[in-house]
N, C-alpha and C positions, 0 to 999 in steps of 0.2 A: 614254750613260747606261745602266748595268746595270739590267735589269728582273727582277723576281721571276718565278717560274714562273707561266705563264698570266695574267700581269698584264693583258694586253690583253683576254683573255676575261673577266676579272673586271669590266672597265669596260663591258662590253656589257650595258647595262640599258635600261629604258624611262625616258627623262628625265622629271622632274617637269613641266617645261614642256610636253612633248608630252601628258602625261596631262591637264593642265589645259585645254589647247587642245581636246583631243578631247572632254572633258566639256562645256565651255561651248558649243562650236559644234555638237556632236552633239545636245544637248538643245534648244538654241535652234532648230536646223534642224527637229527633230521638231515643236516647237510651231508654227513658222511654216508647215510643211506642213499641220498640222492645221487652222490657222485659214484658210489660203488655199484648200485643196482640199476641205475638209469643207463640204458644202452640202446642206441649209441648216444654219445654226448650231443645235445641238440644245440645248434647254432644256425645263424643265417647261411653260413657257408655250407653247412651240411644239408641244407635244403629241407629241414623239418620244422622250420619256424615260419611264422606268418610273414607276409611281405614286409620289406623295409619301410619304416615310417608308419605302420599300422598301429592303432591304439593298443592292441593286444601285445605287440612286441615291446612297446615302451613300458606298459604296466608290468609285464613279466620281468623285464630287466630291473625296474625300480624295486619290485618286491624282493628279488634275489639279493640285490645289494643291501637292502634294508635289513634282511635277515642276518647277513654277515656282520653288519655294523651293530645289530641288536645284541649279538653275542657279547660284545664289549660294553655297551652302554646300558642295556636294560638291567643287568645285575647291580648297577650302582644305586638305582632306586627301584628295588624289586617289587614294592607294593603297588606301584603304578606300572612297572615294567611287565608284570605278569599278565596284565590286561592287554598291553600292546603286543606282547608275544602271542597271546591267543588270537588277536585280530590279524596279525601277520600270518600265522599258521593257517587260519581259515581262508584268508585271501589267496595264499599260495595254493591251497588245495581246491579252489574253485576250478572245475574243469574248463570253463569258458575262457579263463584268462591264460591258459596254457603255460603256466609258470612252473609246473612240475610234471615229471613223468610218473610220479607215484602220489597222486592227490589224496588217496585214502589215508596214507601215513600222516600227512599234514593236517587233514581234517580231524583225525582222531586225537592228535596231540593238541590241536587248537581247543578242542572240547575239554581235554584234560587241564590245560592251562587255565581256562575259564572256570572250571570246577574248583581248582585250588584257590584262584582269586576270590571266588564267591565265598568259600569257606573262611578265608582270611578276613574278608569284609564282615561276615557275620560274627566271627570271633571278636573283632575289635568293637563291633556294635554292642555285643554282650558285655565287654569290658566297661563301656560307658554306662550301661544300665546298672551294673554292679557297683561301680564307683559312686554313682549318684546316691546309693544307699549308705555310703560311708560319710557323706558330707555332714558336717556339724551345722551348717546352715545352707539352705538351698539357693538363696540369692543374696547378693550384696550389691553395693554400688559399683559401677564400672571402674576398672583400675585406672583408666584415663578419663578424666572429666572432659566432655566435649567442649565445655565453656572455659576450662582452665588453661594454664600455660602449656600443658602437654596435650591439648585437645585437638591438635592437627591430626590428619589421617596418619595412622601408623605406617612407617615405611614398609615397602614390600607388597602392599595391596595391589598396586598397579604395575608392579615390576614384570609381571607375566606378559605385558603388552610388548616389551622389547624383543624377546625371542620370537614372538608370534609375527611381528612386523618383519624382522630380519629373515625369518624362514620364508615368508611369502615373497619378499624381494629377491632373495637368492634363487628360489625356485623359479620365479618368473624369468630371471636372466638365463638360467640353465635351459628352460623350455624354449626360449628364443634361439639359443645356440643349437639345440637339438633340431629344431625345425629348419634352421639355416643349413645344417649339414645334410639333412634329408633332401632338401630342395637342390643342393649342389650335386648330390649323387644322381638324382633324377634328371637334372639338366645334362649331365655327362651321358647318361643312358639315352636321352632323347636325341643327342647329337651324334653319338657313335654306335647306337644299338645297345642291346642288353649286355651287361658286363658278366663275365664268368664269375661263379661264386667265390673263387679264390682272390679275385681282384675287387670284390665288392667291399667298400668301406662300411664298417658297421659302427654307427654312432651310439650303440646301446649303452656304452659306458657313461654317456651323458644322462641317459634316462636312469641309469643306476645311481648316479650322483643325486638326481632329483629325489629318488626314493630314500636315499640315506639322509639327505637334508631334511625331508619332511618328517622322517622318524625322529631324528635328533631334536629338531625344533619343536615337534609335538610333545616329546618327553619333557624338555625343559619348560615349556609353557605350562604343562599340567602340574609339574612339581612346584613351580613358583606360584601358580594360581592357587593351589591347595594350601601352601604355606602362608601366602598372603591372606587368604580368606580365614584360615584358622587363627592367625595372629590378630587380625582385625576383630574377630568375634571375641577372642579372649580378652582383649584390652578394652573394648567399647561396649560389651554386653555384660549384664550381671552374671556372676559365676558362682557355683557352689564352692565351699571351702573344706579342705581335708587336712588334718594334721598328720604329717609324715616325718621321716627322718632322712637326712642327707649325709652321705659320706663320700670319700674320694678314693679311687683306685686308679693309679697311673694318671692318664689324662682324661679320665671320665668321672662324672659325678654320679653316684649311686643313689637311687631312690628306693626306700624300703619303708616298712611299717614302724611305728613308734616302739613296739616291743622287740623288734629285731635288732638289738643293740650290737650283735656280732655280725650283722649283714649276712646271715646264712641263706636267706631266701629273698633276694632283692626283687623289687617289682619292675624296675627298668633303669635305663642309663640316659644321662644327658651329657652333651658335650661341654657346655658352659652356661653361665647365666649373666645377662647384661641388664643394666637399668631399663625399665620399661619406658621411661621418658628420656629421649635423646638429650644429651647435655647435662644430665643430672650427675653432678660430680660429688665425691670422687666415684670413679667407675671401676669397681672391682671386677677382675676377670672371672672370678668364680667365688662361690661361697666358701668362707674360711671354716674349717672343720676342726673340732676339738681333737686333741691327741693325748688322752690320758695315759697313765702308766700301764694300763692293761692292754696296750697295743700288741698286735701279733708281731712275732719276731722273725718272720720269714724275710730273707734279703730281697731287695727290690729286683725286678726283672732287668736283665742286661742283654743287650743285643751283641751278637758275635762280632759285628763290624760297626765301626763308628761312622762309616759313610752312609749318606742318605738315611739318617735316623728317622726323619719324619715319614718317609715312604715306608720304611721297614715297620715303624710303629703302626701305620695305617693297615698294612698288609697283615700284621700280627693280630690286630684287633678284629679285622673283618673276616679273615680266613682261618686263622689258627686258634684264636680264643682270647687274645688280649690278656689283661691283668686278671689273675684269679681272684675270686671274691675274698679269699682268706687274707689278702693284703690290704683290705680296707681297714682303716683304724677303727677300733671300738669306740662307741659313744656317738660320734657324729653330732649333727646339729638338728634340733627339732624345729620344724618350720611349718608355716601354713601354706598350703599349695592351693592355688586357685585354678579352676577348670576341671573338666571331667578327665580322669586318668585313663588314658588309652594310648596304645601304640600309634606312632605316626602323627601325634598331635602335640603342639607345644604346651608348656606349663608355665605358670607364673608362680613366683615364690616370694612370700613376705619375709624379708630378712633385715634386721636392724632398722625396723620402722619404715621400710620402703619396698616397693615391688620390683622384683627382677623377673626377666622373662628369658626363656631358653631360646637361643638363636636357631637351634635345630630341634626337631620334635623328639619326643620320648621314643626310645628303641628298646627292644627286648634284650635282656642280658644273657640269654641262654645259648652259649656255644657248647660243643660237646664236652670240653674240659670243665667248664663251669657247672654243667649239669651233673657230671659224675661227682664233682666235689660236693655239691649240695645234697645229692642223694646219699653219699657216704656219711656226711655230717648229720643228716636228718635222723639217722638211726642212733645217734649218741643219746645217753640219758640227759634229761632236761637239766638236772643238777650240775652235770659236768659242763654242759653248754654255758650255763650261767656262771661258771667258776665257783660254785658253792659245793662244799664237801657233802657228799651223800651220807645220809644217816646209816 
């Protein structure tokens, strides 16, 4: 199989599965260490926290709630989540904030998260540099002509404003509720004297909700802002063009090189492709792929249960490995791809005389099961791979 220049170096990236595992187990391990080793448990009632209503108490509670929520939401978008996890871990580890009894553990893990995020960013930057050398032409006309019928601003560019405004509004309401409860407790203390610790109402849960809201809102804002920016640049700025091959495996579109007719070493996966210009009919849900007689004969994957098929398919694709690459039909469709090929960036595809664009960015295909399969098949003789009898 003929390979493009630096094709193997292009594939050297941090897999999404690895990022998700690192985020989940890293944050859960920090929380477990905090609960097991921190003695005694620190609270206002225990008398080891700052006074009620102090900025340190509110920030500490907000950070702790944000970490708990981060275990759930950050792995969904791990390439941005790794940076937010680093920021959270470092903030919890700052001794002045008094958010942890073991700040050294949090600071060390925060630096580790940041190092992995930096390595991932550099790997994706290298992908863009390498794919620029694959382009048959360096620049062409924008996919959407600003003066044409589809020249309006591509949808999604300003969508990030919505979660940003909602986050600020909800946080402002929670801050007012927190301040009101603090004033109420202080008014009772002023009228009847200092309350015993066991009778002291602790509104820290409201501060925690503020922290969780800010984390979730910031994550959604960053995700939508990045996607909107990349989509706008892809459609409205001149792009390089690369000839690649598309195939389908389960509910995914597989992107690979022209020579990789058996999809042994895919470059990435896409969810679907939609017309670049809204209202351009007909609107195919995905690219139609040839299915010649040489298709692989493995049976399609089946779930053990018929209930919640969509959720099970998502879990199987994200955590277990999804459709193996051997179930991709041979042949596929040769297309022209616009844009620099890189993880976490959208692609435009010229198909049947018009441009389609991926609604979600390109993602790496390498789960453990797919990687083992590719390594096993990479050792086969080239003649056997191409289905030609060896001399």
